[in-house]
C-alpha positions in Angstrom: 0.0 0.0 0.0 1.2 3.6 -0.6 2.0 6.2 1.9 -0.1 9.4 1.8 1.6 12.7 2.5 -0.5 15.9 2.5 0.9 19.3 2.0 -0.6 22.8 1.7 1.6 25.5 0.1 1.1 28.3 2.6 3.9 30.7 1.8 7.4 30.9 0.4 7.6 27.4 -1.0 9.2 26.0 2.1 6.4 23.5 2.9 6.4 21.9 -0.5 10.2 21.9 -0.5 10.3 19.9 2.7 7.6 17.4 1.7 9.0 16.9 -1.8 12.5 16.1 -0.5 11.0 13.6 2.0 8.7 12.0 -0.6 11.4 11.4 -3.2 13.8 10.1 -0.6 11.3 7.6 0.7 10.7 6.4 -2.8 14.3 6.4 -4.0 16.0 4.9 -1.0 13.4 2.8 0.7 11.1 1.6 -2.1 8.1 3.3 -0.6 5.2 4.1 -3.0 4.4 7.7 -2.0 1.2 9.6 -2.9 1.9 13.3 -2.4 -1.2 15.5 -2.1 -0.5 19.2 -3.0 -3.0 22.0 -3.1 -0.9 24.4 -5.3 0.8 22.6 -8.2 1.9 25.8 -9.9 4.0 26.6 -6.8 5.3 23.0 -6.8 6.4 23.4 -10.4 8.8 26.2 -9.6 10.7 23.8 -7.3 10.3 20.7 -9.6 10.0 21.7 -13.3 8.7 18.2 -14.1 5.4 18.9 -12.5 2.5 19.7 -14.9 0.1 22.0 -13.0 -2.7 20.9 -15.4 -2.7 17.3 -14.3 -4.7 16.0 -11.3 -2.6 12.8 -11.2 1.0 12.4 -12.3 4.0 10.3 -11.5 7.5 11.7 -10.9 10.8 9.9 -10.5 12.1 10.6 -7.1 15.6 11.8 -8.0 18.8 10.7 -9.7 19.8 7.4 -8.1 16.2 6.4 -7.7 16.3 3.8 -10.5 13.9 0.9 -9.9 11.9 2.8 -7.2 8.1 3.2 -7.5 8.5 7.0 -7.8 6.1 9.5 -6.3 2.5 9.9 -7.4 1.5 13.5 -7.2 -2.2 14.3 -6.6 -3.9 17.6 -6.8 -5.5 18.2 -3.4 -9.0 19.3 -4.2 -12.2 19.9 -2.2 -13.8 17.4 -2.1 -11.0 15.0 -2.2 -11.4 12.0 -4.6 -12.6 8.9 -2.9 -9.4 6.9 -2.5 -8.4 4.2 0.0 -6.0 5.7 2.6 -2.5 4.4 2.5 -0.7 2.3 5.1 0.7 5.5 6.6 -0.8 9.0 6.4 1.2 12.1 7.1 -0.4 15.6 7.6 2.7 17.7 7.1 3.5 21.1 8.6 0.3 22.1 10.2 -2.1 21.1 7.4 -5.4 19.5 8.2 -6.7 16.3 6.6 -10.2 16.4 4.9 -12.9 15.1 7.2 -14.1 12.6 4.6 -10.6 11.2 4.3 -10.3 10.8 8.1 -13.7 9.0 8.1 -12.3 6.5 5.5 -9.2 6.0 7.7 -11.5 5.1 10.6 -13.3 2.6 8.5 -10.2 0.9 7.3 -8.9 -2.3 8.7 -6.1 -2.2 9.7 -6.1 1.4 10.6 -3.4 3.5 8.9 -0.5 4.8 10.9 -1.4 8.5 11.2 1.4 11.1 11.9 1.4 14.8 12.3 4.8 15.9 10.9 5.6 19.2 12.6 8.0 22.0 11.7 11.7 21.7 12.5 12.7 23.2 15.8 15.8 23.0 18.1 13.7 23.8 21.2 14.1 21.4 24.2 10.4 20.6 24.4 10.5 18.8 21.0 12.1 15.7 22.5 9.2 15.4 25.0 6.5 15.7 22.3 8.0 13.5 19.7 6.1 10.2 19.4 3.2 11.3 21.7 -0.2 9.8 20.8 -3.3 11.9 20.3 -6.6 10.0 20.2 -9.3 11.3 17.8 -12.1 12.8 19.9 -14.8 10.9 18.0 -13.4 8.2 15.8 -11.3 5.0 16.7 -8.1 6.6 15.4 -4.8 7.5 17.0 -2.5 10.2 15.6 1.1 10.5 16.7 3.3 13.7 16.7 6.5 13.3 14.7 9.0 16.1 15.5 12.0 16.6 13.3 15.0 17.8 15.3 18.7 17.9 15.9 19.0 15.1 18.6 18.6 11.4 18.6 15.4 11.7 20.7 13.6 13.5 17.9 12.4 12.5 14.4 15.7 13.4 12.8 16.3 15.5 9.6 15.7 14.8 6.0 19.1 13.9 4.5 19.7 11.8 1.4 22.3 9.0 1.2 25.5 10.2 -0.5 24.7 13.8 0.1 28.1 14.6 1.7 30.0 12.8 -1.0 28.2 14.6 -3.8 28.7 17.9 -2.1 32.4 17.3 -1.5 33.0 16.2 -5.1 31.3 19.4 -6.4 33.2 21.7 -4.0 36.5 20.3 -5.2 35.7 20.3 -8.9 36.4 23.8 -10.3 35.2 22.7 -13.8 31.8 21.6 -12.5 31.4 24.8 -10.6 32.3 26.9 -13.7 29.7 25.0 -15.7 27.1 25.6 -12.9 27.9 29.4 -12.8 27.8 29.6 -16.6 24.4 28.0 -16.7 23.2 30.8 -14.4 24.9 33.4 -16.6 27.6 34.2 -14.0 31.4 34.1 -14.4 33.5 31.6 -12.5 34.3 32.5 -8.9 37.4 34.8 -8.6 40.0 34.3 -5.9 39.7 37.9 -4.6 35.9 38.0 -4.3 33.4 36.8 -1.8 30.5 35.0 -3.4 27.3 34.7 -1.3 23.6 33.9 -1.5 21.0 36.2 -0.1 17.7 34.5 0.4 15.7 36.4 3.0 12.3 37.9 3.9 11.8 41.6 4.0 14.2 42.9 6.6 14.8 46.5 7.8 18.4 45.6 8.3 19.0 44.8 4.7 19.7 48.3 3.3 22.5 48.8 5.9 24.0 45.5 5.1 24.0 46.2 1.3 25.7 49.5 2.0 28.4 47.8 4.1 29.0 45.4 1.2 29.2 48.2 -1.4 31.5 50.3 0.7 33.8 47.5 2.0 37.3 46.5 1.0 36.4 43.2 -0.6 34.5 42.6 -3.8 31.2 40.9 -3.2 29.1 39.0 -5.7 25.6 38.4 -4.2 23.3 35.8 -5.7 19.6 36.6 -4.9 16.9 34.2 -5.9 13.6 35.8 -6.8 11.6 36.5 -3.7 10.3 38.8 -1.0 13.5 40.8 -0.6 13.7 42.1 -4.2 11.6 45.2 -3.7 13.9 46.4 -0.9 16.9 45.6 -3.0 15.5 47.5 -6.0 14.8 50.5 -3.8 18.3 50.5 -2.4 19.8 50.4 -6.0 17.3 53.1 -7.1 15.8 51.0 -9.9 12.5 49.3 -10.8 12.0 45.7 -9.7 14.7 43.8 -11.5 13.7 40.6 -13.4 15.5 37.3 -13.1 18.8 37.5 -15.0 19.4 41.2 -14.0 22.8 42.3 -12.8 23.1 45.4 -10.5 26.3 47.2 -9.5 27.1 49.6 -6.7 30.6 50.2 -5.3 32.2 46.8 -4.5 28.9 45.0 -4.7 27.7 43.1 -7.8 24.2 41.6 -7.3 22.7 39.0 -9.6 18.9 38.2 -9.6 18.5 34.5 -10.1 15.3 32.7 -11.2 13.7 30.3 -8.8 15.9 27.2 -8.9 14.8 23.6 -8.5 15.8 22.0 -5.3 18.9 20.2 -6.6 20.2 23.3 -8.3 19.6 25.3 -5.1 21.7 22.8 -3.2 24.6 23.3 -5.7 24.2 27.1 -5.3 24.7 26.8 -1.6 27.6 24.4 -2.1 29.3 26.8 -4.5 29.1 30.0 -2.4 31.4 31.1 0.4 28.5 32.3 2.6 24.8 31.7 2.6 22.0 33.9 4.0 18.9 31.6 4.2 15.4 31.7 5.6 12.6 29.5 6.8 13.1 25.8 7.1 14.2 24.1 3.9 17.0 26.5 2.9 18.0 26.7 6.5 18.6 23.0 6.7 20.2 22.7 3.3 22.7 25.5 4.1 23.8 23.5 7.1 24.5 20.6 4.7 26.5 22.9 2.5 29.2 23.0 5.3 29.7 26.7 4.6 29.2 29.7 6.9 25.6 30.8 7.1 23.2 33.3 8.5 19.6 32.2 9.2 16.5 34.4 9.2 13.7 32.5 11.0 10.2 32.9 9.7 8.8 36.0 11.5 6.0 35.2 13.9 3.7 37.2 16.1 5.0 38.3 19.5 8.6 37.5 18.3 8.1 33.8 18.8 10.6 33.2 16.1 13.3 34.7 18.3 12.8 31.8 20.8 13.4 29.3 18.0 16.4 31.2 16.9 18.0 31.2 20.3 17.2 27.5 20.7 19.2 26.7 17.6 22.0 29.1 18.5 22.5 27.3 21.8 23.1 24.0 19.9 25.0 25.5 16.9 27.4 27.6 19.0 28.0 25.1 21.8 31.3 23.9 20.4 32.5 27.3 19.1 35.2 29.3 20.8 33.7 32.0 23.0 34.5 34.9 20.7 33.2 33.1 17.6 30.0 32.1 19.5 29.4 35.7 20.5 29.9 36.9 17.0 27.5 34.3 15.6 24.9 35.1 18.2 25.2 38.9 17.7 25.0 38.8 14.0 22.1 36.3 13.7 20.1 38.1 16.4 20.6 41.5 14.8 19.5 40.1 11.5 16.4 38.5 12.9 15.5 41.6 15.1 16.0 43.7 11.9 18.5 45.8 13.7 22.0 47.1 12.7 23.4 43.8 11.3 25.9 45.8 9.3 27.8 46.8 12.5 28.9 43.1 12.8 29.9 42.6 9.2 33.6 43.5 9.3 34.2 41.1 12.2 32.1 38.4 10.5 34.1 38.7 7.3 37.4 38.4 9.2 36.1 35.3 10.9 34.9 33.4 7.8 37.8 30.8 7.8 37.0 29.9 11.4 33.2 30.0 10.7 33.8 27.6 7.8 35.7 25.1 9.9 32.8 25.1 12.4 30.2 24.7 9.7 32.0 21.6 8.4 32.3 20.1 11.9 28.6 20.8 12.5 27.5 19.1 9.3 29.7 16.1 10.1 28.0 15.7 13.4 24.5 15.9 11.8 25.5 13.3 9.2 26.0 10.7 12.0 22.3 10.9 13.0 19.6 8.7 11.7 17.7 10.6 9.0 14.0 11.5 9.1 12.9 9.0 6.3 14.6 6.1 8.1 13.0 7.1 11.4 9.6 7.2 9.8 10.1 3.6 8.6 11.3 2.5 12.0 8.3 4.1 13.7 5.9 2.6 11.1 7.3 -0.9 11.5 7.0 -0.7 15.3 3.4 0.4 15.0 2.3 -2.4 12.6 4.4 -5.0 14.4 5.3 -6.7 11.2 8.4 -7.4 9.1 10.1 -4.2 7.9 8.0 -2.4 5.2 11.0 -1.2 3.2 12.3 -3.5 0.5 15.6 -1.6 0.7 17.7 -1.8 4.0 17.6 1.2 6.2 19.7 2.4 9.1 18.6 1.4 12.6 17.9 3.6 15.5 21.1 4.7 17.2 21.4 4.0 20.9 20.0 6.8 23.1 
């Protein structure tokens, strides 16, 4: 039986990015037939060009390396939902809500599907206590469990594909491959004397000051900016109309390129190829950690500054093994950026510390790579719930000792 994953595209493509990466990994590495329900196929297409927004049902190959897997069946999430039999496992991802009629069919099914609420990624301490907790349905004979992604062995883990580190390292040591990648984006190869960075952010009052610091600094900076919410601010700072994808803007020591929305694999390579990555939300935040490069994260802004709590929770983990001065610099810069304060006042020290920040980023990524990944933990949890032989036809890693 397939597994059902439901996703609503709320804002900024992060939700569909997270669920698509998980879906194709489950199919490619574990032989799971995944049925991915998405309410906005046009948004999905921008991250996965193979998607046809006109089709209600389509089948996608999970990724290179997924030969022989069942692939992913993508379904348009409509109201009402087509009457299909629920899969063996059902995931409502990232705060979406299953249709009532589908839940009724789950309750009538024998055996009942394993039902999971896959939450947003957080480094907060409470995540360990909530992960795996059951939540009985108030009316129907159904049990839902919370599945909490996280950075410790007592959480649901992180989405990380097999061979990711090896692919990244091969790319980062292959100047020719990087030159081809930059040429495909219309950019010249990286120069030894420049700093090449990505800037992927929400609107931020600290952005103009940071752009000014880059333009007036001593080092040439080439900034790669994917299309998104920050472009109107950037255009206003340059004094131009909203620049289209492919535009190049210059001011002082700063050259800025506006990139089109990249598919997920190309975005990974962009992070790998740059010296520094400014990222936002969840998907790009995690992938920047896997790039093993210095990074600056902007958490998704929330009411009553709740995002600052999430920021500090991650900083406590991320900075735990840094030298005191480097930890203070990381905390000061990230907090200023997220509070939309004077992040530019930290820039000179940040630039000087990039070699040390890069060493820490690589050590952090190496530590993450030792943990059991999210897809494997889902399979482990599923097999425990159904009490049968392992579902996956492809071996998967076992739960590490806790």
